[in-house]
Structure formats: structure tokens, C-alpha cells
N, C-alpha and C positions, 0 to 999 in steps of 0.2 A: 532382524529380517522383516521386510515390509509385509503388511497384510493385504496390499494392493487394494485398499479401500476406495480408491478413486478410479478403479478399472472401468473403462468405457466412457469416462468423463472428459470434457474438454475445458481447460482452464486458460484464461487470458490474464496475464500478469503485467499490469502497468508498471514500468520501471523494473522489468523482470530480468535484467542482464547481470546485475552485481549486487553485492551487499545483501540486505534482507530480501529484495525481490529475486535476486539470483538464487538464493537458497530455497525460497519458496518454489521457484521454477523447477529446480533439480529434485526437491523432495516430492513435490506433487507428481513429477514424472516417474520417480521411483515407485510411487504408489499407484501407478497405472494410468495417469491422466496424459492426454495429449496437450501440448503446451504451445500457446502463442506468447512469444517473448517480445514484449515491447521495449524499445529503447529510444532515447530522446534525440540523439544527434550523432554525428560522425565520431565524436570523442568517445562514445560508448559502444561503437560498433564492434570493436575487437572483443569486449567483454560479452556482448550479446552472441557473437559467433562462437566464443568459447563455451558459453552455456548451452547453446544449441548442440554443439559438437559433443559435449559431455553427455547430454541426454540421448542423442542418437547413437553414440558409441556404446551406450549401456542398453541399447535395444528399444529405446523409446521413440516417440515422434514429437518433433518440435520444429518451429520455424520462427524467424525474427521479423519484426516489422518496425521500421523507423517512423517516428512522428513526433512533432511538437504538439503536445496535447493542450496547449493554451489556445489552439485554434480548433473550434468545434468541428470543422470539416475533417480534420485529421483524426479526431476521436471516432467519428462516424466511419471513416475509412478503415481504421484499425479493427473495429468490430466486424465490419463487412468482410474484410480479408480473412479474419479468423473463421467466420461463418462459412465463407466460400471454400476455404481449404479443408475444414474438418466437418462441415455439414451442420454445425450448430455449436453453441457455447453454453456450458452449464455453470461455470464459475468465473467471476471477474473479481480480481484483487488489485487494488490500486495502491502502490507504494510510492507513487511520485510525490516529491515534496522538495521544498527549498528552505534552507535555514538562513536567517540573518540575525545576528546579535548586534544591536546598535541602539543608542539612545533615541528616543522619539525626536528630540530637538535637532538631531543630526541626520535623520532619515530624509532622503530626497523623494520627490514625487515619482521619479523613475524607479527607484527601489521599491516603493510602495506598490506601484502598478505591477511590477514583475512578481512580487510576492503574492499579490492578490490573484494574478493570472495563474500561477503555478499551483498554489495551494487551495484556492477556492474555485475559480472558474473551471480549471481542468477537472477537478473532482466532480463538479456539478454535471458537466457534460459526459464524464465517464459513467456516472450513475444513470444519467438519462439514456445513453446508448445501451448500457447493460440492461436497463428495464425494457427497452424497446426490442432488444435482440435475444436475450437469454431464453433458453428453453424453459418450459414449465418446471417449477420446482428449483429454479436457479438460486445461486448464492452470490451476494455482493458484499465485499469487505473493503473498507477504505482505511488506510493507515493514517492516523492523526497523531496526537502527541499528548503525553501526560501533563504538559504545561497547561492544558485546558483546565486542570484542577489545581494549578499552582498560582501563587501570588509572588511574582518576582519582577525583576527589572530586565531591560535589554531585549526582550523577545516580543515586543508589542506586535510587530508585523507577522512573526511566525505563528505565535499562538492566536493572534487576532484573525489571521486569514485561514487558519485551520478550524477555528470555532464555527464558521458557517456550515461546515460539513456535518456537524451534529444535527442541524436543522434540515439539511438536505436528506440525511439518513432517516430521520423521523417521518418526513413527508413521503419519501420513497417507500418506506416500509408499509405505510398505509395504502399507498396507491398501487403497489405491486402485490399486495397480499392476495387479491383474488387469483393470481397465478402462482401462489405459494412460493414467491421469491422473497427470501430473507435478506435484509439489508442491515449491516452493522458497521460501526466505526471502532477501531482498535487503537488505543493510545499507549504505545510503549513508553517506558522511562528513557532517560538519556542513554543512547545506545553506543556500544563500544565499536564504532565505525568511524571512518574518516569524515563522515557527514557531521559528526559531533565535535571532534577535536579541533577542527579548523576555526571554530567559533569561541573556544574557551582558553583561559589561562590554566597553568598547572594547578594553581591554588583552587580555582573553581572546579576543576575536574575532581580534585580530592574531596571537595565538599559534596559534589553530586554523588560520588561513590559512597560517602559516609551516610547518605540518607536511605540506602536500600540494604536489604538483607546481605550479610556477608561482606559489606563494604565494597560492593562491586557495581559496575554499570550493567544495564540490561544488555544481554547478548542476543544476537539475531537467532541463535539456536533456542533461546527461551521463547521467542515469539512465534516461530514457525508452527510448533505443535498447537498453539492456540488458534492460529489462522486455520489450520487443518481441521480442528474441532468445529469451528464455526461453519465450515462448508460441508461437514459430514454430520456427525451425531448431534452437535449442538445447534442445528439449523433452526430450532424453535426459538432461539434468541434472535430478536429482530427489533429494529428501531432504537437500539441502545448504543451508548459509548462505553466500552469496556477498557479499564485501565489495567495494564499489565506491566508492573514496574518494580516488583519486589518490595513494596511498601514505601516507595519513594514519595508518593503523595496520593491523596484520594479526596473525594468530596464529602 
């Protein structure tokens, strides 16, 4: 049974329609928060509508906002719509990301630009608008990747374009500190979602599983309680990247 620890709070979830973001949206709603469910495109609209329906059918409050967050104006609109609907925003969690596993010598300029836009640019302006918009004492969490602590092949653009978020997080933590807004980055291990399997061979999946406790991938259910902790009791953690991966890797 939930302890309703987010009662009276408003949470905006970037990529909040499905997978990790969808579970965060539903869990935070069950804990009492009003939810702004962001989704990227028409392809994700059904999942966003289902998440909103699940929340409202359970007695919560939520609405969905579509937007390509690689455009700064869309990020600003997302936060403004959330603020207009619910009167203010207390928590902003960004789960938006794109994975590409490809050798450097085969990566095109268009692929690099898209990865940089989704993983770095969108994250930067999400943090910017959260810092500009959030209520005093707000919480900002960006989902990054445990590959930031790994030494491997194939993921140059994914890890490389998530890496700047660490520096965005540090600067924002200092700049937003006078308003008691904490800013953290959370790096899960390889997650048991379609986001991961499309990039890997069965042999590499088996290897990734072998590197963590119990021989398993990170589950979204493992990550949500950590996100919740960072926006409630563990708010004193700020400016840091936290690796949550069952021992998969660390620095």
C-alpha cells in the first residue's frame, strides 16, 4: 500500500508514456502526485493515453503533452502547459533517450546529429526549463546510462551524448541551489526493455546479464524506487551521477 509520499506534488515526466517513464508516471500518481505525461510523437500517443487513463481511472490526475524535445521551444511549451494546468511543478524527471550501437567508422553525420539532439540538447533544455519553472524545493532527475562508467565498443554516440548531462547536472545543481532545487543524473544498467534488445545480439545480451547480480538485466521496477527516493527523502543528493546497475559497472 502506498504511503502517498507525493501527495500534493506535481511531477512532469519526460518520455512518461511507456517503459521506465510510464512506470514512473503511474507509480508517482499512486503516491499522490499529479502527472504531466510527455510523449514524443504520434507513434507514442496511444501509450500516453493509456497511461493517463490508468492514472485517472485509479482516481489520480494526469494529462498528456506531445512534443519533440530536441526543439527548445517545445520543451518550454511542455513546462508552461504543466504549470498552467496544475498551477506549478515540483518534480521533473527526464527519461528521454535514444540508443545507437554502431562502430565509429560507420556512423553518419545525420546519426550523430540525431543522437546529440535527443540525448544532450533535449536534456540541457529540459534542465533549463525545470530550473526556470519548478517551485522552490523542486527536484530534477535525468536518466543517463551506466555506460558512462564502462569501457566498451559500439556505443560511442550513446554514451558520448549522454556524458554531457553529467556536466549539465553539476552546473545546474550549483545554480539552482539557492532555490533548494536538487539536480541528479541516474545511470541504470542495461535495462530489460525493447530499448535495449533492438541493439544487441543474443550473445551480448547473455554477457550483459552475466555482469550483474543474479545474472539479470536491470528491470524498470528496480529503478523507479531510486527515482522516487531522489525526489523525496534523498533530496540532499545533488550534482551527482548515481549508477544503479546491480554491480554491472562502476567508476
